[in-house]
Jmol script that loads the backbone (N, CA, C; Angstrom):
load data "model"
ATOM      1  N   MET A   1       5.751  36.218-175.759  1.00  0.00           N
ATOM      2  CA  MET A   1       4.927  36.727-176.266  1.00  0.00           C
ATOM      3  C   MET A   1       4.062  35.741-177.526  1.00  0.00           C
ATOM      4  N   PRO A   2       2.776  35.699-177.359  1.00  0.00           N
ATOM      5  CA  PRO A   2       2.185  34.902-178.201  1.00  0.00           C
ATOM      6  C   PRO A   2       2.317  34.695-179.477  1.00  0.00           C
ATOM      7  N   ARG A   3       2.529  33.946-180.420  1.00  0.00           N
ATOM      8  CA  ARG A   3       2.667  33.693-181.868  1.00  0.00           C
ATOM      9  C   ARG A   3       1.273  34.402-182.547  1.00  0.00           C
ATOM     10  N   ARG A   4       1.764  34.894-183.815  1.00  0.00           N
ATOM     11  CA  ARG A   4       0.347  35.605-184.359  1.00  0.00           C
ATOM     12  C   ARG A   4      -0.618  34.210-185.139  1.00  0.00           C
ATOM     13  N   ARG A   5      -1.547  34.276-185.250  1.00  0.00           N
ATOM     14  CA  ARG A   5      -2.417  33.321-185.913  1.00  0.00           C
ATOM     15  C   ARG A   5      -2.405  33.287-187.225  1.00  0.00           C
ATOM     16  N   LYS A   6      -2.081  32.136-187.953  1.00  0.00           N
ATOM     17  CA  LYS A   6      -2.107  32.744-189.393  1.00  0.00           C
ATOM     18  C   LYS A   6      -3.501  32.617-189.855  1.00  0.00           C
ATOM     19  N   ARG A   7      -3.383  33.432-191.244  1.00  0.00           N
ATOM     20  CA  ARG A   7      -4.571  33.669-191.647  1.00  0.00           C
ATOM     21  C   ARG A   7      -4.543  32.982-193.007  1.00  0.00           C
ATOM     22  N   VAL A   8      -4.905  31.853-193.631  1.00  0.00           N
ATOM     23  CA  VAL A   8      -5.089  31.415-194.922  1.00  0.00           C
ATOM     24  C   VAL A   8      -6.155  32.078-195.385  1.00  0.00           C
ATOM     25  N   LYS A   9      -5.754  32.367-196.767  1.00  0.00           N
ATOM     26  CA  LYS A   9      -7.079  32.940-197.347  1.00  0.00           C
ATOM     27  C   LYS A   9      -7.628  31.833-198.147  1.00  0.00           C
ATOM     28  N   ARG A  10      -8.920  32.097-198.437  1.00  0.00           N
ATOM     29  CA  ARG A  10     -10.065  31.137-198.862  1.00  0.00           C
ATOM     30  C   ARG A  10      -9.465  31.093-200.214  1.00  0.00           C
ATOM     31  N   PRO A  11     -10.279  29.823-200.593  1.00  0.00           N
ATOM     32  CA  PRO A  11      -9.519  29.150-202.289  1.00  0.00           C
ATOM     33  C   PRO A  11      -9.814  30.067-203.229  1.00  0.00           C
ATOM     34  N   GLU A  12     -11.152  30.694-203.131  1.00  0.00           N
ATOM     35  CA  GLU A  12     -11.377  31.711-204.216  1.00  0.00           C
ATOM     36  C   GLU A  12     -10.628  33.024-204.186  1.00  0.00           C
ATOM     37  N   GLU A  13     -10.201  33.821-203.216  1.00  0.00           N
ATOM     38  CA  GLU A  13      -9.575  34.676-203.321  1.00  0.00           C
ATOM     39  C   GLU A  13      -8.091  34.471-203.900  1.00  0.00           C
ATOM     40  N   LEU A  14      -7.458  33.461-203.543  1.00  0.00           N
ATOM     41  CA  LEU A  14      -5.990  32.941-203.897  1.00  0.00           C
ATOM     42  C   LEU A  14      -6.281  32.654-205.482  1.00  0.00           C
ATOM     43  N   GLU A  15      -7.227  32.090-205.573  1.00  0.00           N
ATOM     44  CA  GLU A  15      -7.518  31.683-207.397  1.00  0.00           C
ATOM     45  C   GLU A  15      -7.704  33.209-208.016  1.00  0.00           C
ATOM     46  N   GLU A  16      -8.194  33.913-207.576  1.00  0.00           N
ATOM     47  CA  GLU A  16      -8.532  35.251-207.957  1.00  0.00           C
ATOM     48  C   GLU A  16      -7.101  35.898-208.238  1.00  0.00           C
ATOM     49  N   HIS A  17      -6.347  36.111-206.927  1.00  0.00           N
ATOM     50  CA  HIS A  17      -5.204  36.526-207.021  1.00  0.00           C
ATOM     51  C   HIS A  17      -3.917  35.993-208.086  1.00  0.00           C
ATOM     52  N   LEU A  18      -4.153  34.530-208.035  1.00  0.00           N
ATOM     53  CA  LEU A  18      -3.095  33.922-208.807  1.00  0.00           C
ATOM     54  C   LEU A  18      -3.488  34.066-210.119  1.00  0.00           C
ATOM     55  N   ARG A  19      -4.645  34.147-210.456  1.00  0.00           N
ATOM     56  CA  ARG A  19      -5.078  34.515-212.066  1.00  0.00           C
ATOM     57  C   ARG A  19      -4.448  35.987-212.433  1.00  0.00           C
ATOM     58  N   LYS A  20      -4.605  36.864-211.548  1.00  0.00           N
ATOM     59  CA  LYS A  20      -4.168  38.201-211.974  1.00  0.00           C
ATOM     60  C   LYS A  20      -2.466  37.919-212.156  1.00  0.00           C
ATOM     61  N   TYR A  21      -1.870  37.667-211.102  1.00  0.00           N
ATOM     62  CA  TYR A  21      -0.645  37.429-211.064  1.00  0.00           C
ATOM     63  C   TYR A  21      -0.221  36.719-212.091  1.00  0.00           C
ATOM     64  N   LEU A  22      -0.484  35.478-212.450  1.00  0.00           N
ATOM     65  CA  LEU A  22       0.098  34.667-213.359  1.00  0.00           C
ATOM     66  C   LEU A  22      -0.309  34.979-214.973  1.00  0.00           C
ATOM     67  N   ARG A  23      -1.354  35.637-214.905  1.00  0.00           N
ATOM     68  CA  ARG A  23      -1.953  36.158-216.174  1.00  0.00           C
ATOM     69  C   ARG A  23      -2.617  35.354-217.036  1.00  0.00           C
ATOM     70  N   THR A  24      -3.327  34.307-216.513  1.00  0.00           N
ATOM     71  CA  THR A  24      -4.066  33.498-217.029  1.00  0.00           C
ATOM     72  C   THR A  24      -5.544  33.314-216.456  1.00  0.00           C
ATOM     73  N   ASP A  25      -6.396  32.489-217.184  1.00  0.00           N
ATOM     74  CA  ASP A  25      -7.656  32.783-216.776  1.00  0.00           C
ATOM     75  C   ASP A  25      -8.225  31.341-216.308  1.00  0.00           C
ATOM     76  N   TRP A  26      -7.328  30.330-215.886  1.00  0.00           N
ATOM     77  CA  TRP A  26      -7.632  29.218-215.219  1.00  0.00           C
ATOM     78  C   TRP A  26      -6.514  28.736-214.291  1.00  0.00           C
ATOM     79  N   VAL A  27      -6.933  28.685-212.884  1.00  0.00           N
ATOM     80  CA  VAL A  27      -6.219  28.487-211.800  1.00  0.00           C
ATOM     81  C   VAL A  27      -7.221  27.348-210.841  1.00  0.00           C
ATOM     82  N   ARG A  28      -6.750  26.138-210.220  1.00  0.00           N
ATOM     83  CA  ARG A  28      -7.488  26.071-209.203  1.00  0.00           C
ATOM     84  C   ARG A  28      -6.383  25.649-208.358  1.00  0.00           C
ATOM     85  N   VAL A  29      -6.600  26.051-206.934  1.00  0.00           N
ATOM     86  CA  VAL A  29      -6.255  25.707-205.861  1.00  0.00           C
ATOM     87  C   VAL A  29      -6.465  24.552-205.254  1.00  0.00           C
ATOM     88  N   LEU A  30      -5.410  23.720-204.427  1.00  0.00           N
ATOM     89  CA  LEU A  30      -5.851  22.485-203.959  1.00  0.00           C
ATOM     90  C   LEU A  30      -6.511  22.887-202.841  1.00  0.00           C
ATOM     91  N   ARG A  31      -7.368  21.986-202.343  1.00  0.00           N
ATOM     92  CA  ARG A  31      -8.365  22.377-201.269  1.00  0.00           C
ATOM     93  C   ARG A  31      -8.657  20.527-200.488  1.00  0.00           C
ATOM     94  N   ILE A  32      -8.690  20.885-199.016  1.00  0.00           N
ATOM     95  CA  ILE A  32      -9.100  19.703-198.531  1.00  0.00           C
ATOM     96  C   ILE A  32     -10.435  19.956-197.976  1.00  0.00           C
ATOM     97  N   GLY A  33     -11.363  19.711-198.536  1.00  0.00           N
ATOM     98  CA  GLY A  33     -12.842  19.841-198.280  1.00  0.00           C
ATOM     99  C   GLY A  33     -13.218  21.004-199.143  1.00  0.00           C
ATOM    100  N   ASP A  34     -13.521  22.032-198.410  1.00  0.00           N
ATOM    101  CA  ASP A  34     -13.660  23.391-198.848  1.00  0.00           C
ATOM    102  C   ASP A  34     -12.776  24.341-198.521  1.00  0.00           C
ATOM    103  N   GLU A  35     -11.310  23.516-197.607  1.00  0.00           N
ATOM    104  CA  GLU A  35     -10.629  24.753-197.192  1.00  0.00           C
ATOM    105  C   GLU A  35      -9.110  24.534-198.320  1.00  0.00           C
ATOM    106  N   THR A  36      -8.550  25.802-198.115  1.00  0.00           N
ATOM    107  CA  THR A  36      -7.131  25.856-198.881  1.00  0.00           C
ATOM    108  C   THR A  36      -6.443  24.864-198.101  1.00  0.00           C
ATOM    109  N   TYR A  37      -5.569  24.050-198.682  1.00  0.00           N
ATOM    110  CA  TYR A  37      -4.703  23.408-198.531  1.00  0.00           C
ATOM    111  C   TYR A  37      -3.565  24.305-198.186  1.00  0.00           C
ATOM    112  N   SER A  38      -3.067  24.103-196.495  1.00  0.00           N
ATOM    113  CA  SER A  38      -1.735  24.986-196.039  1.00  0.00           C
ATOM    114  C   SER A  38      -1.111  24.362-195.220  1.00  0.00           C
ATOM    115  N   LYS A  39       0.434  23.910-195.473  1.00  0.00           N
ATOM    116  CA  LYS A  39       0.931  23.684-194.515  1.00  0.00           C
ATOM    117  C   LYS A  39       2.332  24.139-194.629  1.00  0.00           C
ATOM    118  N   TYR A  40       2.740  24.899-193.279  1.00  0.00           N
ATOM    119  CA  TYR A  40       3.628  25.628-193.268  1.00  0.00           C
ATOM    120  C   TYR A  40       3.541  27.165-194.062  1.00  0.00           C
ATOM    121  N   SER A  41       2.260  27.562-194.125  1.00  0.00           N
ATOM    122  CA  SER A  41       1.827  28.381-194.973  1.00  0.00           C
ATOM    123  C   SER A  41       2.149  28.202-196.650  1.00  0.00           C
ATOM    124  N   MET A  42       2.479  27.136-196.838  1.00  0.00           N
ATOM    125  CA  MET A  42       2.498  27.057-198.351  1.00  0.00           C
ATOM    126  C   MET A  42       1.125  26.170-198.958  1.00  0.00           C
ATOM    127  N   GLY A  43       1.201  26.311-200.272  1.00  0.00           N
ATOM    128  CA  GLY A  43       0.294  25.701-200.769  1.00  0.00           C
ATOM    129  C   GLY A  43       0.312  25.248-202.181  1.00  0.00           C
ATOM    130  N   TYR A  44      -0.623  24.262-203.174  1.00  0.00           N
ATOM    131  CA  TYR A  44      -0.485  24.162-204.222  1.00  0.00           C
ATOM    132  C   TYR A  44      -1.817  24.560-205.333  1.00  0.00           C
ATOM    133  N   ALA A  45      -1.232  24.758-206.496  1.00  0.00           N
ATOM    134  CA  ALA A  45      -2.424  25.030-207.443  1.00  0.00           C
ATOM    135  C   ALA A  45      -2.011  24.403-208.823  1.00  0.00           C
ATOM    136  N   VAL A  46      -2.986  24.519-209.497  1.00  0.00           N
ATOM    137  CA  VAL A  46      -2.448  24.095-210.943  1.00  0.00           C
ATOM    138  C   VAL A  46      -3.297  25.254-211.660  1.00  0.00           C
ATOM    139  N   ALA A  47      -2.245  25.659-212.694  1.00  0.00           N
ATOM    140  CA  ALA A  47      -2.457  26.497-213.399  1.00  0.00           C
ATOM    141  C   ALA A  47      -2.526  26.485-214.847  1.00  0.00           C
ATOM    142  N   LEU A  48      -3.158  27.046-216.047  1.00  0.00           N
ATOM    143  CA  LEU A  48      -2.859  26.890-217.556  1.00  0.00           C
ATOM    144  C   LEU A  48      -1.979  27.971-218.013  1.00  0.00           C
ATOM    145  N   VAL A  49      -0.674  27.940-218.388  1.00  0.00           N
ATOM    146  CA  VAL A  49       0.109  28.755-218.835  1.00  0.00           C
ATOM    147  C   VAL A  49       0.267  28.470-220.267  1.00  0.00           C
ATOM    148  N   PRO A  50       0.993  29.833-220.979  1.00  0.00           N
ATOM    149  CA  PRO A  50       1.429  29.364-222.324  1.00  0.00           C
ATOM    150  C   PRO A  50       2.761  28.640-222.520  1.00  0.00           C
ATOM    151  N   LYS A  51       2.642  27.723-223.153  1.00  0.00           N
ATOM    152  CA  LYS A  51       4.353  27.028-223.429  1.00  0.00           C
ATOM    153  C   LYS A  51       5.147  27.813-223.823  1.00  0.00           C
ATOM    154  N   VAL A  52       6.170  27.530-223.442  1.00  0.00           N
ATOM    155  CA  VAL A  52       7.636  28.562-223.942  1.00  0.00           C
ATOM    156  C   VAL A  52       8.322  27.421-224.860  1.00  0.00           C
ATOM    157  N   VAL A  53       8.883  27.719-225.749  1.00  0.00           N
ATOM    158  CA  VAL A  53       9.892  26.608-226.432  1.00  0.00           C
ATOM    159  C   VAL A  53      11.087  27.439-226.781  1.00  0.00           C
ATOM    160  N   ARG A  54      12.028  27.381-226.288  1.00  0.00           N
ATOM    161  CA  ARG A  54      13.530  28.027-226.687  1.00  0.00           C
ATOM    162  C   ARG A  54      13.307  29.181-226.332  1.00  0.00           C
ATOM    163  N   GLY A  55      12.804  30.058-225.549  1.00  0.00           N
ATOM    164  CA  GLY A  55      12.395  31.374-225.244  1.00  0.00           C
ATOM    165  C   GLY A  55      11.017  31.982-226.396  1.00  0.00           C
ATOM    166  N   VAL A  56      10.362  31.258-226.989  1.00  0.00           N
ATOM    167  CA  VAL A  56       9.424  31.700-227.616  1.00  0.00           C
ATOM    168  C   VAL A  56       8.074  31.526-227.093  1.00  0.00           C
ATOM    169  N   ILE A  57       7.107  32.515-226.893  1.00  0.00           N
ATOM    170  CA  ILE A  57       6.014  31.808-226.131  1.00  0.00           C
ATOM    171  C   ILE A  57       5.100  31.852-227.266  1.00  0.00           C
ATOM    172  N   THR A  58       4.468  30.380-227.200  1.00  0.00           N
ATOM    173  CA  THR A  58       3.373  29.874-228.289  1.00  0.00           C
ATOM    174  C   THR A  58       2.042  30.053-227.708  1.00  0.00           C
ATOM    175  N   ASP A  59       1.228  29.909-228.508  1.00  0.00           N
ATOM    176  CA  ASP A  59      -0.396  29.853-228.186  1.00  0.00           C
ATOM    177  C   ASP A  59      -0.711  28.628-227.686  1.00  0.00           C
ATOM    178  N   GLU A  60      -0.009  27.432-227.234  1.00  0.00           N
ATOM    179  CA  GLU A  60      -0.071  26.338-226.642  1.00  0.00           C
ATOM    180  C   GLU A  60      -0.617  26.571-225.202  1.00  0.00           C
ATOM    181  N   LEU A  61      -1.524  25.965-224.685  1.00  0.00           N
ATOM    182  CA  LEU A  61      -1.603  26.027-222.773  1.00  0.00           C
ATOM    183  C   LEU A  61      -1.159  25.036-222.244  1.00  0.00           C
ATOM    184  N   ILE A  62      -0.446  24.956-221.510  1.00  0.00           N
ATOM    185  CA  ILE A  62       0.031  23.533-220.637  1.00  0.00           C
ATOM    186  C   ILE A  62      -0.083  23.859-219.068  1.00  0.00           C
ATOM    187  N   PRO A  63      -0.253  22.615-218.510  1.00  0.00           N
ATOM    188  CA  PRO A  63      -0.566  22.938-216.958  1.00  0.00           C
ATOM    189  C   PRO A  63       0.766  23.288-216.183  1.00  0.00           C
ATOM    190  N   ALA A  64       0.817  23.827-215.530  1.00  0.00           N
ATOM    191  CA  ALA A  64       1.781  24.072-214.568  1.00  0.00           C
ATOM    192  C   ALA A  64       1.593  23.980-212.750  1.00  0.00           C
ATOM    193  N   LEU A  65       2.642  23.510-212.425  1.00  0.00           N
ATOM    194  CA  LEU A  65       2.136  23.286-210.876  1.00  0.00           C
ATOM    195  C   LEU A  65       2.503  24.724-209.913  1.00  0.00           C
ATOM    196  N   ILE A  66       1.767  25.028-209.364  1.00  0.00           N
ATOM    197  CA  ILE A  66       2.332  26.422-208.782  1.00  0.00           C
ATOM    198  C   ILE A  66       2.015  26.268-207.291  1.00  0.00           C
ATOM    199  N   ARG A  67       3.505  26.344-206.195  1.00  0.00           N
ATOM    200  CA  ARG A  67       3.682  26.493-204.939  1.00  0.00           C
ATOM    201  C   ARG A  67       3.426  28.212-204.512  1.00  0.00           C
ATOM    202  N   TYR A  68       2.985  28.173-203.483  1.00  0.00           N
ATOM    203  CA  TYR A  68       2.700  29.838-203.298  1.00  0.00           C
ATOM    204  C   TYR A  68       2.459  29.867-201.570  1.00  0.00           C
ATOM    205  N   ASN A  69       2.583  31.186-200.955  1.00  0.00           N
ATOM    206  CA  ASN A  69       1.979  31.370-200.149  1.00  0.00           C
ATOM    207  C   ASN A  69       0.677  31.437-199.502  1.00  0.00           C
ATOM    208  N   THR A  70       0.106  30.768-198.530  1.00  0.00           N
ATOM    209  CA  THR A  70      -1.484  30.623-198.695  1.00  0.00           C
ATOM    210  C   THR A  70      -1.949  31.868-197.743  1.00  0.00           C
ATOM    211  N   GLU A  71      -0.948  32.609-197.043  1.00  0.00           N
ATOM    212  CA  GLU A  71      -1.161  33.881-196.453  1.00  0.00           C
ATOM    213  C   GLU A  71      -1.362  34.986-197.271  1.00  0.00           C
ATOM    214  N   THR A  72      -0.142  34.989-198.307  1.00  0.00           N
ATOM    215  CA  THR A  72      -0.120  36.417-199.012  1.00  0.00           C
ATOM    216  C   THR A  72      -0.139  36.149-200.598  1.00  0.00           C
ATOM    217  N   GLY A  73      -0.239  35.238-200.837  1.00  0.00           N
ATOM    218  CA  GLY A  73      -0.786  34.873-202.239  1.00  0.00           C
ATOM    219  C   GLY A  73       0.752  34.677-203.050  1.00  0.00           C
ATOM    220  N   PHE A  74       1.727  34.952-202.595  1.00  0.00           N
ATOM    221  CA  PHE A  74       2.727  35.140-203.447  1.00  0.00           C
ATOM    222  C   PHE A  74       3.536  33.938-203.596  1.00  0.00           C
ATOM    223  N   THR A  75       3.731  33.818-205.045  1.00  0.00           N
ATOM    224  CA  THR A  75       3.981  32.636-205.997  1.00  0.00           C
ATOM    225  C   THR A  75       5.700  32.734-205.725  1.00  0.00           C
ATOM    226  N   THR A  76       6.372  31.274-204.997  1.00  0.00           N
ATOM    227  CA  THR A  76       7.416  30.910-204.642  1.00  0.00           C
ATOM    228  C   THR A  76       7.868  30.241-205.890  1.00  0.00           C
ATOM    229  N   GLN A  77       7.021  29.288-206.739  1.00  0.00           N
ATOM    230  CA  GLN A  77       7.853  28.535-207.667  1.00  0.00           C
ATOM    231  C   GLN A  77       6.357  28.092-208.731  1.00  0.00           C
ATOM    232  N   MET A  78       6.788  27.961-210.019  1.00  0.00           N
ATOM    233  CA  MET A  78       6.164  27.608-210.971  1.00  0.00           C
ATOM    234  C   MET A  78       6.842  26.739-211.955  1.00  0.00           C
ATOM    235  N   ILE A  79       6.118  25.467-212.203  1.00  0.00           N
ATOM    236  CA  ILE A  79       7.001  24.514-213.071  1.00  0.00           C
ATOM    237  C   ILE A  79       6.111  23.909-213.936  1.00  0.00           C
ATOM    238  N   PRO A  80       5.969  24.435-215.048  1.00  0.00           N
ATOM    239  CA  PRO A  80       5.490  24.112-216.502  1.00  0.00           C
ATOM    240  C   PRO A  80       5.623  22.500-216.736  1.00  0.00           C
ATOM    241  N   LEU A  81       4.480  21.664-216.453  1.00  0.00           N
ATOM    242  CA  LEU A  81       4.625  20.125-216.966  1.00  0.00           C
ATOM    243  C   LEU A  81       4.499  19.841-218.519  1.00  0.00           C
ATOM    244  N   ASP A  82       5.391  19.099-218.935  1.00  0.00           N
ATOM    245  CA  ASP A  82       4.912  18.923-220.618  1.00  0.00           C
ATOM    246  C   ASP A  82       3.769  17.918-220.225  1.00  0.00           C
ATOM    247  N   PRO A  83       2.833  17.830-221.178  1.00  0.00           N
ATOM    248  CA  PRO A  83       1.579  16.697-221.017  1.00  0.00           C
ATOM    249  C   PRO A  83       2.268  15.394-221.024  1.00  0.00           C
ATOM    250  N   ASP A  84       3.318  15.055-221.751  1.00  0.00           N
ATOM    251  CA  ASP A  84       3.736  13.632-222.150  1.00  0.00           C
ATOM    252  C   ASP A  84       4.289  12.944-221.002  1.00  0.00           C
ATOM    253  N   VAL A  85       4.756  13.869-219.844  1.00  0.00           N
ATOM    254  CA  VAL A  85       5.284  13.224-218.875  1.00  0.00           C
ATOM    255  C   VAL A  85       4.470  13.463-217.524  1.00  0.00           C
ATOM    256  N   ILE A  86       3.285  13.888-217.518  1.00  0.00           N
ATOM    257  CA  ILE A  86       2.526  14.177-216.417  1.00  0.00           C
ATOM    258  C   ILE A  86       2.126  12.752-215.554  1.00  0.00           C
ATOM    259  N   ASP A  87       1.460  11.673-216.465  1.00  0.00           N
ATOM    260  CA  ASP A  87       1.114  10.605-215.947  1.00  0.00           C
ATOM    261  C   ASP A  87       2.588   9.753-215.277  1.00  0.00           C
ATOM    262  N   PRO A  88       3.489   9.845-216.297  1.00  0.00           N
ATOM    263  CA  PRO A  88       5.048   8.996-215.724  1.00  0.00           C
ATOM    264  C   PRO A  88       5.268   9.766-214.267  1.00  0.00           C
ATOM    265  N   LEU A  89       5.082  10.983-214.427  1.00  0.00           N
ATOM    266  CA  LEU A  89       5.775  11.729-213.093  1.00  0.00           C
ATOM    267  C   LEU A  89       4.676  11.599-211.839  1.00  0.00           C
ATOM    268  N   ILE A  90       3.755  11.415-212.275  1.00  0.00           N
ATOM    269  CA  ILE A  90       2.499  10.800-211.077  1.00  0.00           C
ATOM    270  C   ILE A  90       3.336   9.464-210.325  1.00  0.00           C
ATOM    271  N   GLU A  91       3.282   8.699-211.405  1.00  0.00           N
ATOM    272  CA  GLU A  91       3.481   7.234-210.895  1.00  0.00           C
ATOM    273  C   GLU A  91       5.283   7.463-210.444  1.00  0.00           C
ATOM    274  N   LEU A  92       5.837   8.231-210.605  1.00  0.00           N
ATOM    275  CA  LEU A  92       7.327   7.980-210.148  1.00  0.00           C
ATOM    276  C   LEU A  92       7.153   9.013-208.505  1.00  0.00           C
ATOM    277  N   ILE A  93       6.389   9.714-208.539  1.00  0.00           N
ATOM    278  CA  ILE A  93       5.857  10.572-207.034  1.00  0.00           C
ATOM    279  C   ILE A  93       5.351   9.382-206.424  1.00  0.00           C
ATOM    280  N   LYS A  94       4.604   8.637-206.929  1.00  0.00           N
ATOM    281  CA  LYS A  94       3.740   7.288-205.902  1.00  0.00           C
ATOM    282  C   LYS A  94       5.148   6.550-205.288  1.00  0.00           C
ATOM    283  N   GLN A  95       5.651   6.061-206.274  1.00  0.00           N
ATOM    284  CA  GLN A  95       7.039   5.327-206.031  1.00  0.00           C
ATOM    285  C   GLN A  95       8.058   5.864-204.925  1.00  0.00           C
ATOM    286  N   GLY A  96       8.233   7.212-205.070  1.00  0.00           N
ATOM    287  CA  GLY A  96       9.096   7.957-204.136  1.00  0.00           C
ATOM    288  C   GLY A  96       8.821   7.818-202.901  1.00  0.00           C
ATOM    289  N   TYR A  97       6.866   7.907-202.725  1.00  0.00           N
ATOM    290  CA  TYR A  97       6.244   8.412-201.428  1.00  0.00           C
ATOM    291  C   TYR A  97       6.254   6.632-200.914  1.00  0.00           C
ATOM    292  N   ARG A  98       6.151   5.576-201.473  1.00  0.00           N
ATOM    293  CA  ARG A  98       6.421   4.260-201.066  1.00  0.00           C
ATOM    294  C   ARG A  98       7.661   3.880-200.554  1.00  0.00           C
ATOM    295  N   GLU A  99       8.521   4.323-201.364  1.00  0.00           N
ATOM    296  CA  GLU A  99      10.010   3.731-200.941  1.00  0.00           C
ATOM    297  C   GLU A  99      10.442   4.799-199.675  1.00  0.00           C
ATOM    298  N   ALA A 100       9.710   6.057-199.500  1.00  0.00           N
ATOM    299  CA  ALA A 100       9.825   6.906-198.405  1.00  0.00           C
ATOM    300  C   ALA A 100       9.560   6.018-197.028  1.00  0.00           C
ATOM    301  N   LEU A 101       7.961   5.648-197.308  1.00  0.00           N
ATOM    302  CA  LEU A 101       7.082   5.110-196.259  1.00  0.00           C
ATOM    303  C   LEU A 101       8.173   4.042-196.095  1.00  0.00           C
ATOM    304  N   LYS A 102       8.786   2.942-196.714  1.00  0.00           N
ATOM    305  CA  LYS A 102       9.144   1.673-196.281  1.00  0.00           C
ATOM    306  C   LYS A 102      10.481   2.023-195.718  1.00  0.00           C
ATOM    307  N   ARG A 103      11.047   3.004-196.053  1.00  0.00           N
ATOM    308  CA  ARG A 103      12.618   3.300-195.369  1.00  0.00           C
ATOM    309  C   ARG A 103      12.151   3.996-193.972  1.00  0.00           C
ATOM    310  N   SER A 104      11.349   4.591-193.942  1.00  0.00           N
ATOM    311  CA  SER A 104      10.944   5.136-192.468  1.00  0.00           C
ATOM    312  C   SER A 104      10.772   4.404-191.521  1.00  0.00           C
ATOM    313  N   LEU A 105       9.662   2.885-191.959  1.00  0.00           N
ATOM    314  CA  LEU A 105       9.291   2.019-191.063  1.00  0.00           C
ATOM    315  C   LEU A 105      10.161   0.934-191.090  1.00  0.00           C
ATOM    316  N   THR A 106      11.507   0.649-191.681  1.00  0.00           N
ATOM    317  CA  THR A 106      12.406  -0.397-191.428  1.00  0.00           C
ATOM    318  C   THR A 106      13.627   0.412-190.255  1.00  0.00           C
ATOM    319  N   PRO A 107      13.582  -0.336-189.535  1.00  0.00           N
ATOM    320  CA  PRO A 107      14.855   0.289-188.462  1.00  0.00           C
ATOM    321  C   PRO A 107      16.154   0.057-188.935  1.00  0.00           C
ATOM    322  N   ARG A 108      16.671   0.879-188.670  1.00  0.00           N
ATOM    323  CA  ARG A 108      17.783   0.999-189.004  1.00  0.00           C
ATOM    324  C   ARG A 108      19.129   0.295-188.174  1.00  0.00           C
ATOM    325  N   GLY A 109      19.970  -0.204-188.600  1.00  0.00           N
ATOM    326  CA  GLY A 109      20.961  -1.256-187.705  1.00  0.00           C
ATOM    327  C   GLY A 109      21.928  -0.266-187.299  1.00  0.00           C
ATOM    328  N   GLY A 110      22.683  -0.579-186.104  1.00  0.00           N
ATOM    329  CA  GLY A 110      23.810   0.163-185.652  1.00  0.00           C
ATOM    330  C   GLY A 110      23.978   0.106-184.353  1.00  0.00           C
TER     331      GLY A 110
END
end "model"
wireframe off; spacefill off
backbone 0.3
color backbone group
C-alpha cells in the first residue's frame, strides 16, 4: 500500500493558525526560501508571548521557540526564552553542533 503524501501547510496558513492557538499577534514560521521548514512533519516558529513570573502573567512580551506539526499546526512544545540567555544559548547550540560534527567524523576505536 503506498504511503500517503505529506501535505505541509503554507507558512502563512501556519502563522495564522499559531497566532490563534497561542493567542498572540506575532508569529514567524521558520522557512527555507518560500517554503515551510519541515522534517519528519515537524517545524519551528518564534512567537511573542507574555512573560510568566511565579504563575503571574505580566504585560512583558518575550520570544518563545515553538515546535509544531507542519501538517496539522498542532503545537507540541513552547519554550519561552529569557532575553538575557538568547545569545549565550545560540553560542551553546553552535558549540554542541561543532562537537557533534567532530564526534561524527572521528573514527571510533574498537
